[in-house]
C-alpha positions in Angstrom: 47.3 -36.8 81.3 46.4 -33.7 83.3 45.9 -30.2 81.9 46.7 -27.4 84.3 44.6 -24.5 82.9 45.3 -20.9 83.8 42.7 -18.4 82.7 44.0 -14.8 82.8 42.2 -11.5 82.1 44.8 -8.9 81.4 44.3 -5.1 81.4 44.5 -3.6 77.9 47.1 -1.0 79.1 49.7 -3.7 79.6 48.4 -6.3 77.2 51.1 -6.1 74.5 53.9 -6.1 77.1 52.3 -9.0 79.0 51.7 -11.1 75.8 55.4 -10.7 74.8 56.6 -11.6 78.3 54.3 -14.7 78.4 55.5 -16.0 75.1 59.2 -15.3 75.4 59.8 -15.6 79.2 57.1 -17.0 81.4 55.8 -20.0 79.5 59.3 -21.2 78.5 60.3 -20.9 82.2 57.3 -23.0 83.3 58.2 -25.7 80.8 61.9 -25.6 81.9 60.8 -26.8 85.4 60.5 -30.2 83.7 57.0 -30.7 85.1 55.0 -30.2 81.9 55.2 -31.9 78.5 53.8 -29.0 76.4 51.9 -25.7 76.7 49.1 -24.2 74.6 48.0 -20.5 74.7 44.6 -19.4 73.4 42.7 -16.2 73.3 39.2 -16.4 74.7 36.8 -14.9 72.0 34.5 -13.0 74.3 34.0 -9.4 75.2 34.4 -9.1 79.0 32.0 -6.8 80.8 34.8 -5.9 83.2 37.1 -5.0 80.2 40.5 -6.5 79.5 41.4 -9.4 77.3 41.2 -13.0 78.4 43.5 -15.9 77.6 43.7 -19.5 78.5 47.1 -21.1 79.0 47.0 -24.9 79.2 50.0 -26.9 80.5 50.0 -30.6 80.0 51.5 -32.8 82.8 51.9 -36.5 82.6 50.0 -37.2 85.8 48.6 -35.5 89.0 51.7 -36.4 91.0 53.9 -34.4 88.8 51.4 -31.5 88.8 51.4 -31.6 92.6 55.2 -31.5 92.5 54.9 -28.3 90.4 52.6 -26.8 93.0 55.1 -27.6 95.8 58.3 -26.6 94.1 57.6 -24.0 91.5 54.1 -22.5 91.5 54.5 -19.8 94.1 57.7 -18.6 92.5 56.1 -18.4 89.1 53.0 -16.6 90.4 55.2 -14.0 92.2 57.0 -13.3 88.9 53.7 -12.5 87.2 52.7 -10.2 90.1 56.1 -8.5 90.2 55.8 -7.6 86.5 52.1 -6.8 86.2 50.8 -6.0 89.8 47.1 -5.6 89.9 46.7 -5.4 86.1 45.4 -9.0 85.8 42.9 -11.5 87.3 43.7 -15.2 87.1 42.0 -18.4 88.1 43.2 -22.0 87.7 41.5 -25.3 87.0 42.7 -28.9 86.5 41.4 -31.0 83.6 41.8 -34.8 83.3 42.3 -36.0 79.8 40.1 -38.9 79.0 40.8 -39.3 75.3 42.6 -37.8 72.4 41.5 -38.1 68.8 43.2 -37.4 65.5 42.7 -38.1 61.8 46.1 -39.7 61.8 46.4 -43.4 62.5 50.0 -43.3 63.8 49.6 -40.9 66.6 50.6 -42.8 69.8 53.0 -40.9 72.0 56.6 -41.9 72.3 59.5 -40.2 74.2 62.6 -39.4 72.3 65.8 -38.6 74.2 68.1 -36.3 72.1 71.6 -34.9 72.6 72.6 -33.6 69.2 71.1 -32.0 66.1 67.6 -33.1 66.7 67.4 -30.4 69.3 67.8 -27.7 66.6 64.5 -26.1 65.4 65.6 -26.1 61.8 66.3 -29.8 61.9 63.0 -30.5 63.6 61.1 -28.6 60.9 62.9 -30.6 58.2 62.4 -34.0 59.9 58.9 -33.6 61.6 57.5 -30.5 59.8 57.0 -28.9 63.2 59.0 -27.8 66.2 58.8 -30.0 69.3 58.1 -29.2 72.9 60.4 -30.9 75.3 62.0 -31.0 78.7 65.5 -31.7 80.1 66.5 -35.1 81.4 69.6 -37.2 82.0 70.7 -40.7 80.9 73.0 -42.5 83.4 75.6 -45.1 82.4 76.3 -43.5 79.0 78.7 -41.0 77.7 79.4 -39.0 74.5 82.2 -40.5 72.5 85.3 -38.5 71.5 84.7 -39.8 68.0 82.0 -38.2 66.0 80.1 -39.5 63.0 81.9 -38.1 59.9 83.7 -35.9 62.3 80.7 -33.7 62.9 77.8 -35.4 64.6 78.0 -36.5 68.3 77.4 -40.1 69.2 76.5 -41.7 72.5 77.9 -45.0 73.8 77.4 -47.1 76.9 79.9 -46.7 79.7 81.5 -49.0 82.1 81.3 -46.3 84.7 77.7 -46.1 86.2 78.3 -42.5 87.2 78.9 -41.3 83.6 75.9 -39.5 82.2 74.6 -37.6 79.1 72.4 -34.6 79.5 69.8 -34.2 76.8 66.3 -33.1 75.9 63.2 -35.3 75.7 60.5 -34.8 73.1 57.1 -36.3 72.6 56.7 -37.8 69.2 54.2 -39.9 67.3 55.1 -43.4 66.1 55.3 -42.0 62.6 57.6 -39.2 63.7 59.9 -41.8 65.4 60.2 -43.5 62.0 61.1 -40.2 60.4 63.8 -39.7 63.0 65.2 -43.2 62.0 65.5 -42.0 58.4 67.2 -38.8 59.5 69.7 -40.6 61.7 70.5 -43.1 59.0 72.7 -46.3 59.2 75.3 -44.7 61.4 72.9 -44.8 64.4 70.6 -47.4 65.9 67.6 -46.7 68.1 67.4 -48.3 71.6 65.1 -48.1 74.6 66.5 -46.5 77.7 65.3 -45.4 81.1 66.1 -41.8 82.0 66.9 -40.3 85.4 63.3 -39.1 85.7 62.1 -42.7 85.4 60.6 -42.2 81.9 61.2 -44.8 79.2 62.4 -43.3 76.0 64.1 -44.0 72.7 67.6 -42.9 72.1 70.2 -43.2 69.3 73.6 -44.8 69.7 76.3 -45.6 67.2 76.1 -48.8 65.1 79.9 -48.9 65.2 81.7 -50.1 68.3 83.3 -47.1 70.1 86.6 -47.2 72.0 86.2 -46.8 75.7 
């Protein structure tokens, strides 16, 4: 894992506007590039001699190659957006951090990818199932399609397709092993969990119907 750290000192005259924009617009747009798995924003607890308020925004990428792809395809556009909105009211510098270990009090904390296309994308459902909301990115699964039949007439269900060009768009979340088991309980006997390979090349879990579907 690679952490792309952006440290920003923002002028107090635009601080509130900047903070709202970062939370509601900029950070979500950076995550929507699909290059990062999650983002964390922290306030630096220090009084700066030059004034202003300092923050650290940490974006987690799966590897250096993906981060380099962000530099090539998205970084300049994102930096121009910040400058367009806040001009010379901020100072920023950027660093890269290589993650060499992660530690937790929980034993079941290994990372799994979960490909979703239905209610597990809803924040209220995530809070119920995982006791938190999940950070994710968009991806596509080829060779599958959504069935015209829904579970109890409400819940969408995915099935394999004879047409390799068929696809399902979805959202991928990082979950612990324990959280995957909680998702199994939520989906219930109407679904079974299988391993799939997404268009991005990532291997992920996904849920399909346990009942054969008409083609």
